[in-house]
N, C-alpha and C positions, 0 to 999 in steps of 0.2 A: 355180221358173222351168218352162218348156217343156224337152224335148229339145233341139227345135231351135235355142232361144235357148242351150242349154248348151253343144254341141257348136261353138257360133261362138267359144266362148272358147279353141279349140284351134288352136293357131297353125300356119300352112305349117311343114313341115320339123320336126314336134316329135317328141320319142320318147314314147310312150305305153304303157301298161301297163293291161290288162284282167284282172279277176280271174274267179274260178269255176273249175270243171273238168266236162266231159262234158256232162249235163243238168241241171248243179247250178248255181245263183246266176247264170244267164248275164245278160249284160251287154246284152240283144238291143235293147231300146229306144236307146239310145246307138250300136249298131252299124248301127240302122237311119236312125237321123237323119243319123248321118256319110255314109252311103252317099247317102242323098236330098241334104243341101247339096252334095256331090260333083257329084253328077250333075246338080244345079240351078246351081250356081252354078262348079264346079270349084275349091271350097276344104271344108274343110281339103286338103293336097295335100302329097304327097312324105313322108308320116310313115315313122317307124321305131316298126313295132310288136310288143311284147312279151307274148307268153301262156305262162307258165311251164309249164303243164299243159295237155293235149289240149282245146281249147276249140271244133273244129271239129264239124260235123255229117256227115261224109263225103260233102259233095254232096248230101245228101238231107233234111236238116232245116233249115228256115228259122231266121233268129234267132240264128245262131251268129257267129263272129269271121269266117267266109267272105265274109260280107256286105261285107267291106272288102277282098276281094280283086279291084279293079279298076285297070286300069293307071294308073299315075300318083298314085293314092290313097295307097297303101302301096308304098313301094319299098325298105323293108329289113323282113323278119318274122323273129324271134328268139322259138324255143319249143323246149322240152324234148322235145315229141311232136308229129309233122308228120302223121301217117300219116291223121287223122281230117279235116285242113284241106284236103282234095281239090282245092279251087278255087287256095289258093295253091301248092300243088305244080303247079297245070298252067300257072298264070301264070309259076311259074319255069321250067316247061320250054319255055315261049315267050320265056323269056329276059325277062320284065317286072319280075320282083321277086329280090332278094337275100335268100337263105335263111342263117339259121343255128340251128344246135344245140348246146345246153349240157346238162349234167346238171341237174335241177332243185335239188336241195339246194345247188349250187354259185349258181344263178341266185337261190333266195331268200336266200341270204346276202348277194350283191353289193346286193339291193335293200334289206336289212336294214341294212348298212353304207353304202350310201350315204345314208341320214337321219343318219349319224354323222359324215359326212364323208371317208370313206372310198371307193375305188373299186375296191378290188381285194381277192381270198380266194385265198389261196395253199393248196393243198390237193395230197393225193395221190392224191385220187378222178382216175381216167383214166389214170393212167400205165400206157404200152406199149399202149394202145388208138387207137381212131380219133381220140380228142378230143387225143392227144398230137401236136402238130406235129412231134416229131421219127420218130413213128412212122406218123402219120395223116396226117388234113387238119385237124385242130383244129375250129374251129367252122362255117366255111363248108360249106354244103351244093351251094350253084350254083359252078361252075367258076372263073366270072370274078368272084367276091367281092372287093369293094374292100377290107373290114376283116379284121379277125383278133382273136377276144375271148379266145382261149386262147394264152398264149406259156409257154416254158418260163421256170422260175424256180430254177436249179439243179437239184436232184435233185426236185424238183415242179413244179406248175403253176399259174401266176396265171389267173384268172379276172376276166373284167370284162364291165359291161355299160354300155351307153351310158347317158348322164344323162338321169335319167327327169322329163321337163316335165308329164307330165299323167297322173293315176291315174284310172281309169274303174273304178266299182265298183257293183256291184247288192246292194242289203242289204234286209233285212225291213221296218225301221221307222223313223222319225224323230221327235224330238220337235218344236214350235214354235220352238224356238231354233235347229233346225239338228243337236243332237245325234243321232248316229246308232247302232242298237241291232241285234242280230245274234241277238236272242230270235227262236227259230222257223226258224232258219237251219241248211241241212244241214251247211253249212262255211264256214271265214273265208278260207281260202287265204291270198293276200298281202294282204288288204287294208287292213290297218293300216300294216303296213310300206312299202307302195305308196304310200300318202298321205303318211306322215311324209316318205320320199324325196323325193316331187315338191315338198313345202312347202319341204323343206330347199335346194331349189335355185329357188326363187321361183315355183313352177310351180304348176299348179291340179290341185284334185281333184272330181270330177264323180259324184255318187252317185244312184243311183236308187232308191227304196223303194215298199213297196205302200201306206203310208198313215202316217198323224201319229197319234203315240200319245201318253199323257203323261207327263211327264218322272219320270225315276228316275235321280237322280245315282249311284247305287250300279252301276246295270246299263249305263251309257254304254259303248259299243264303240268309237267314234270321235268324239273331241270336234267341235264345231261350229267350234272354232279351226282347223279342219284340212279346212272343207269350203269349197268355192269355191261349187258349183251343186248343187242340191238339187232332185229331179224327183220328183215324187209320180205314180205310176200304179198305180191301183186295179185293173188287170189283170195286176200283176206276177207271175211265178211264183216259188215256193219252188224248185221243181224240174219238170223235164219233166211235164206232166201235170197237175200238182200248183199250183195257185192260191195265193200267199203268204196271203192272205185265209182260206182254208180250208186250210192247211196238213197235210200230211200228219206226223203227230205220232211215227209210228214212225222219222221220220229223227231227231229229237230227242233230247237227253238223257233218260233214262227211259222212252221208247217209247212204245207205243201198248198194251202190255198184253199183245199176242198176236204173239211172233215168229216164230212159225211160218207164222200168214196172212198177215205182211207179208212174209216169204219169198217165198212163193207169188204173192204180187200182182205183185211185183216182178220175178217170173220168168216170170208171165204176159205182162205188158207189152213184156219184151223179145222173147218168142216173138212178140207179135203183130206189133212193129217190125219184127222180121228185121233188125236189124244186127249181133245178136252170132249165133254159130254155135249149130243145134240140137246140143244133145247125147245121144247114143246109148248102148246098154248098154255098148260098149266103153270109150267116153269116161267112162263113171261108173265104171268098173271103173279105169279109169286114177287118177281123183280119188281113189278108196279106196285105190290102190296108195300113191300121195303121201301121204294121210291115214296109212297104216300105218306108211311110211317115215319121218314126221315124230315119230310116237310111239316108234318105234326109236331114233332119234338126237338128239332135245333132251328137256331136262328141264323138269319145272314148278317152279316158275312159268314162263312162258314170254312174252317180249313178241317179236311176230311182226308183220312186214309183209306185207303180201298184194300181188300184183301183179295187171294184167288177164289175163283169159283164164282158163287153167284155175287158176291161184290163187285164183280166186274158187269154183269148184268144191271145191277144198280145203277153203278155209276154210269152207264149209258144212258137209262131213263132220265136221269137227273141232268144229264149233259144235255140232252136234246130238248128237256124242258124249258120253262122259262124260268125256273129258279138258277140256270148255269152261271148268270152275272153275278149270283151271290156268292158262288162254291170255288174253292179252290183245292184240287184234287192233289193227291200226290201218293208215291209208293215209299215204301224203305229204302228203293234204290237210289235216292236222292233227287226223283223225277219230281219235279214241283209244278203243277199247273197242267194244263191240257187233259184229255179224256185219258184214262188208264189204259194200256192195251190189254187184248184178252190173251187168253192161252198159251201159246208158246212164245209170246212177245210181252208177257206178264213181266211188268218192272219198268217197261219204257212207256211213252203215252205219245198219242196223236197231238201235235200242236203244243208241247211244254213251254212254259215259261221262261226255266232256266234249268241247268243241271248242277247239282250240288252232289256232293259225296254223301254215303249212307251215314257216315257218322254224324254229319254235318244235321242231316235230316232228324234222325233219333234226337239231336241234341235240342232241334227246333221243334221238335213236338213237346217238348216240356214246356208248359204254359200256353202252346198255341194251338193244341189239336182239339177241335171241337168235338169230333165224332170218328168214328172208325166202322167200316161194314165189313162185317167179317164173317166167314163161314162157320159150320161146327159139325162135328161126328154125331156127338152124344152130348144132351143136356140132362142133368137131374133135379130134384124138386129144388134144391137150395141156390138153384143156377151156376151150378159148378159146370165148367164146359170141357169136354176132350176132342182137341184137334190134332193131338199127337200120335195117336196110335190105333189100329184098326182091330188089333186082335192081340193075341196074346205071345205069339211070335216074333223073334227080332225081325223077322221078312215083313212085320206088319207095321214097322216104325215110320210114324210120318215125321216126326218132329215138331217142336212148338213153332218154328218159323221166328218171325218178327212179331207174334201175337202178345206174349207177356210183356214186352217193350211198349208196345203200342196202346194197350189197354191200360197199362200204367199211368199213360199220359193222356187217354182220352178222357172228354168230359159225360158222352153219351157212346155206349156202344151197342150196336145194333148185329146182331149176329141173326144170319138169313140162312135157310136150309130147308130141303124137305120135311115133312113131320114124319113119315116113314120112309125106309129104306126099300125099294120095290115095290111100293104100291101103286095102283092103278087109279087116276082120277079121271073125271072128263067133267066138262064145263057145258050142261045142258038145261035147257028150260031156264035161263037166268040164274042157275046156281051150279054149285060144284058138287057133284057126285062120287062117292066112292064105290068103283067097281071091283076092285080086289084088295084086301090089305096085305099090308107087307110088314115087315121088321121095324119095332119100335126104336126110334132114335132120341125119343124123351123117354129117359130111363131111371129105374130105381137108385142105380148108382153107376157112375161112369167109368168106364175101364184105367184111366188116369186124369188127373185132374190138370189140366193148362190153363186155366182161367178160375180163379175163385170167386163164386158169389158173394160170399161174405166179405170178404176183403174189398171187393168193389163197391158195395155198399156203405162198408164203413169210410171209404175213401169219398163219398158222397157223388157217387156217377149213377146216372141214369142207364137201365139196362133193359133191352127188349130182346125178345126171340120171335124171328118172323118166320110162319111157316105157312104151308097150303092153308091150314084151317084157319088160320087167323094170327093173333097177335098176343104173345104172354110177355108181362112184365113181371119183372125182379121187384118183389116187395121184401118189408122185414119180415112177412108172415111165408114168403115163398111165392111161387109163381102165381100170377092171377092171369086168367085168359079175358084181357080187356077189350079185343076186336076180334068177330067171326065173319068168314066168308060167306056170302049170301048160298043158303043151302045144306049149309053145315049145321048139324045138330050137336051141341056138345057131349049130351050122355049117349047119342047113337054113335058118332064119329069121331070124338076124340077119347073120351074118358077108356072105352074099351081096348084100345088099339096105342094107348102109351101107359108106361110102367111109374108114371109120375104122380104126386100129389098136387092139384092145383085147385085153385079158389077162383069163383066168377065175384064179379061186382054186384053190388044190388042192383036189382032189377034185369040183370044178366049182361051179355058184352054185347057192346055196340056192334051193329051189324056193317059191314064195310060197302062202299058205294059201290054199286053195279058196274061202274066205270072200270074200277080195278079190275073186277074179274074180266069184263069181256074186252075191255080198251076202247070201247065204243065211247065218245064225248070224254076220254081221259086227257086231266087237264091239271097240272099241280099248282097250287098256290101256298105260300108260305104261312104257316098255323093252322091251315084248314085241309091240308092235303089235297085230295080229290073230290073232298066235298061228302054228303053223306054223314 
């Protein structure tokens, strides 16, 4: 049927979920059809909408979940990552929508369990953070929210999601019987689990595909018995700028045979779109330092989660190094192996080994995740991290993303980010020189706690904060500056420009190898990093 006919199956007041992440597997046709129907007929209306990962376009890209940000169309929006959904944040700032954030791992598990007749996930994830109603706000982002999806459960937390009525899915292909195939997809995210959850409640499953293929019983990703509406859109995209019918093989298991060219193509697209920041020589030195610290702190074979931001740059350094054969990268979308894609393609990977669901990946992380490469907005003296809020206003909300679930599983957590916001540094004379200070990111008290340093230490995790100036390690006594960039003086360049209390090891911090700063002769080895 047409997309217009399909979205008429969505009742007013329904709880809906869309799949995909960033520029991948977007449900654009359904978003446009729902918006058009609401503007024309006033329905569907009063929807609760769930987007586990970031599905917005930062107010700049059409065809994202932001198409639904109209007063009265969606009255409650729930997501792990809010920053890309600028239109919903603006709507919330005007008091026209209720916002909630939950960690992506627990969201995926809630959806999975709904298909099994349960409605709650009990977990230690989020304890003593903003997600814990005993120490923070729980799920609500908007102050006047009428619901709470996170509640205390003894020493743990119970996570819930509203009962799913409609699953909205973008997939590559279907056969004439209505079976859906994920061949040539960049990721699966929550597609199968969401379809099962919706059908378990007598709900509807709407799927858009690029075309009709020959039946292959061995490769069916979603049975026709779970599909209520199938829309064929020959112009459907595999990912941003890549039509499904001319898909980019670089994102599929096996790749396209030229990883280096594929990585450069993705970096070029991101530079042209200007959605992700441009990286200069000091940024690249920071990525090399983080890769160096990884090589010193983690042993092969290693399974590693890569977060958005500097984590993408660090993973590229590792992927192109001699360490690559001992590392399996992954992202929370369920993409396993390969080199995680940057920017608007985040969540996909170049030359992945396989594609699993997000729920599968979060389950796999428990007991198997050796390390996580993550970003930060703020860090305090106790090692608490804020990644979920940039300021006091609702419109400053970022959301926890998958970080709480990922750090709960990871044995080693490496947070990578600039030492100051807006500072200007220069590599000169073999050292790093501060030319203009900026705003501290290492602060006395973080705006909100997304990661608890005390909880991480109690769980026996190793935690590092890799910055322009050097590497801080979280210890029982707080942060310790254990390694320092050449040319940086702790008393001149570090203490005056941060609000945290930190210690120095006996004899002072070790000086990072010059190759890390300049890139000349930079070569990684397990255990010793780049030497020095």
